[in-house]
N, C-alpha and C positions, 0 to 999 in steps of 0.2 A: 337275710342278705347282709354282707359286711359292707363297711363304709368304703373300702378299696374297690369292691365290685361296683358299687353305685357310681363312684367317680370314673371308673373305667368305662362303664356303659354310657355315662353322660358325655364323655369326650368323644365318643364315636358317633359319626353321623352317616348312616347307611343310605346310599342312593337307591333308586328303584331297581337298578341293574345288579345290586348286590355288592358293588365296590364302594370303598370309602372315599369321601370327598378329598382328603389330603392326597391320596394316591392318584386320583384323577388330575388334580392340580399339578402334581409333580410330573406326570406323564405329559401334560400339556406344555409345561415349561421346557421339558427336554426336547419336545418336538420343535419348539421355537428357537432353541439355542443355535442349531446349525444354520438356519437362514439368517439369524442375527449376525453370526460370525462372518458368514460368507458375504452377506449383503451390506454389512455395516462396518465392523471392526477391521476385517481383512483389507478392504480397499483403503480405509483410513490409514492403516499401518503402512501399506505400500506407498501411498502418497507422501507420508511423513518421511519414510526412508529415502524416497527419490529426491525430496527437497533437502533433507538434513544431511545425508551422507556426503554429497559433494562439498557442502559448506564445512562440515566437520573435517573432511580430508584437507581442505584448503587451509583451515586454521592450524591443524596439526603440522602440515607441511611447512608452514611459515616459521616454525620453530625447529625445523630439521636442518641438518647439514646436507650438502649436495649428494654426498655418498649414500645417505639414507633415502633420498628421493629417487635417485636413479640406481636401482639395485634389483636383483632378482630375488633377494630375500626380503619379502614384504614385512615391514614392521609398521604397526598402526601408530604406536606412541613413539615419540622421539627418544632415542637412546640417551641423549643429553640435551635438555631444554636450553635453547640459546636464542637470544634476541639479535643476533648478528645480522639476520636478514632485514630486520626493521632498521637497524643502524645503517646498513648499506643502501636501503631504499631512500632514506632521508639524505644520505650523502650523494647519491647519484642524481636525484631529482629534487627540486625544491618543493617537497610535499607540504611544508608549512604554508607556503604561498598558495599552492593548489587548494589546500583546505580552506583558507580564508576566502579565496575566490569563489569556491563552491558555496560556502556559507552565505556570502554576500548575494550571489546570483539567486540562490534558492530562497533566501529570506525575502528579498524584494519581489522576485517573480511570483512565489507562492502567495504572498500576502496580497498583492494586487489581483492575482487571478481569483482568489477566493472572494475578495471584496466585490469584484466585477460580477462573479457568479451569483452572489447573494442579492445584489441590487437588481441584476437582470431578471433573476427568477421571481423576485418580489414584483417587479413591474409586469411580468407576464401573467401573474396570478391576480394581483389586487389593483392594478392601475388600468383604467379604461383609456385606450387610445386606438387609432385606426391601424388596421393591418396587423393586429397582435398575433392572430393565428398564422399569418404568413411568416412572421418573424420566427415563431416557434418551429414551423416547418423548415425554415432555413437552418435553425439550430440542429434539427434532426438530420438534415442533409450533411451538415458539417461533421456529425458523428460518423457518417459512412465514408467520408473522404480520407484516405491515408495522409498523415501529416507530411510524408516524403514528397507528395505532389507539390507542396508549397515551398520547397527548399529553394528552387531556382528563382521563382519570382521574388521571394523574400531576400535572397542574396543580391539580386539586381537592385532592389529598392534600398536596402541598407547600405550597399556599396555606393549607390548614387547619393546618399545622404551623409557620406563620410563616416559610416558607422563601423568600418572594419577595425578590429583590434580595440574595441571599446566595450565597456560593461553594458551600456544601453543597447548596443547592437546585439549582444547575446540575449538580453532579457525581453526586449519589446516584441519581437515577432511571435512569441509564444504566450502572450498575455491572455488571449481568449481561451476559454475552456468550455466546449460544448457539453462534455460529460458532466461537469459540475453544474452548469446551468440546468441541464435536464434533470439531474438527480434532485437538486434543490427545488425546482418547480414542482416535482411530484410530491416532495415532502411538504411544501407550503400549501398545496392543494388539500392536504389532509386536515388542515387546521379549521376549526369551526369559524365560519364567517361572522357569526354573531359576536364573537369576542372582539374582532377588529371593528365591527360596527359600533359596539359600545364604547370603544376607545375613541372612535371618530366623533361620536356624540359628545364625549367629554372634551373635545377640542384637540385631540392628538393628531398631528400631521403624519404624513407617510413615514418620515424618518423616525419619529418617535414610536410609531407602531412597529416599525421594522426592528429597531434596536432594543426596545423595552419589552416587546411581546413575542414577535416572530422568532428572532434569533435565540432567546433563551429556551423556547419550547422545542425548537428544531436543532438544538446543539449536537445531538448524535449525527445527524445528517451532515451538518457543517463540518464536524470533526472528520467524517469519512472523506468528504471532498478535500479537506486540508491534507489528510494523510496521502491520498492518491496524488495530489498536486505536488506535495513535498518530495515524494519518491520519484515522480516523473521528472521534476526539475533537477533533483540531485543526480539522477542517472542519465540525464540527457547527454548524448555523445556526438551525434552527427552534426548538429548545428554549431555547437561551440568549436568543434574540430574544423569546420569550414570557415567560420567567421573570424577565428583567431589564429595568428601565427606567432604571437609574442608569448614566450613562456610565462611572463609575469601576469598574463590574463587567462591562462589555461585553468580549467577546472579539474577536479580529481580524475574523472573518467578519461579525459584527454591526456592528463598527466601520466596515466598508465601506459598510453601509447609511447610517450617519450621515454618512460622507464624501460619498456620492452625494446625500443631501439637501442638504448644504451646497454642493456643487459641481455642481448640476444645470445641464444645457445643454451645448452642444458645447464650451464653453471648459473644461469640467472633464474632458474625455476623457483627457488626458494624466495628470492627477492621479489619476483612477480607475485607470488602468493602473499607475501607480506603487504605489498602494495594493494592487492585486492581486498585484504582484510581491513586496511585503513579506509578504503572506499565504502565498504558495506556496513561497518560498525555504526556510524551515525544513523543510517537508515533503519537498522535493527532497533536502535534505541528509540527512535521516533515511533516505530511500529509497536514496540512493547508498551509505550506510553499511551497510544491511541487505540490499541486493538480492541478494547472493550466496547468502543463505539461502532465498530465496523458493521456487525450484524444488525444492530438496531438502526444504523444509518442507511444501509443498503435496502432494508425492508420497509423503511418508512414511506408512507404514502401509497403502498400497494393496495390497501383496502379501499381507497377512494377511486381507483381506476377500474 
């Protein structure tokens, strides 16, 4: 028997049914391809297209002339790239001021909300006090109540405290976050209690345990809460629209309304697209920076429940 024949027979593994193992594996893989495509990749591609196509069309339209947007001859890419829509948007409305207002409101509001959520969640998990479970149930109830229900009571309260057309009037009513408190409570519950007990034996107080042990370990969950809070604060529209009438205090989403009023009609479509791009770019940047924490943060604490 030749050496080639020995190698050929050694690489073949016959199954009891007479077929080779590689052939059976290939057939099994082929049978799994169609369900994988239909049940996994196809829905994912559809969702990505549904989300990405309008954003892509908005960005491309912001660089087009009006004649390229309102036309029967559809063109995906601009015939001549131009930033005139962005220049017109900044000329028509004080977008620089709107941007600074949004940054100020979002920074202060998101920072305070995340800090309140961290400390509240820590207290609900690691601090012993009466009616703790009742307070947690109240947090769950707050998750089920639409925020629009509180608009009228908040307006009456803030107006009675002379908070109309003020930064604190925009920020204060939305400082509580039931979602952030709930998510961080679930994440804190997954921590080993022995770790905190050892720190307590060493003389660490609640604040030391929170900032030196709990927060570093649960950073993905905190980053997730921060991302959700930043996006919600940045995109908030109804409350700043109601509480402010001074253009110097308007945020970017409210500023788009002012831009729409000034650029009404088909001629303003490109300018409106440019304004919308200015609004969403900072949110996309924050999302790109924090997106790696989202899955880990949203799934943290599920094993302990």
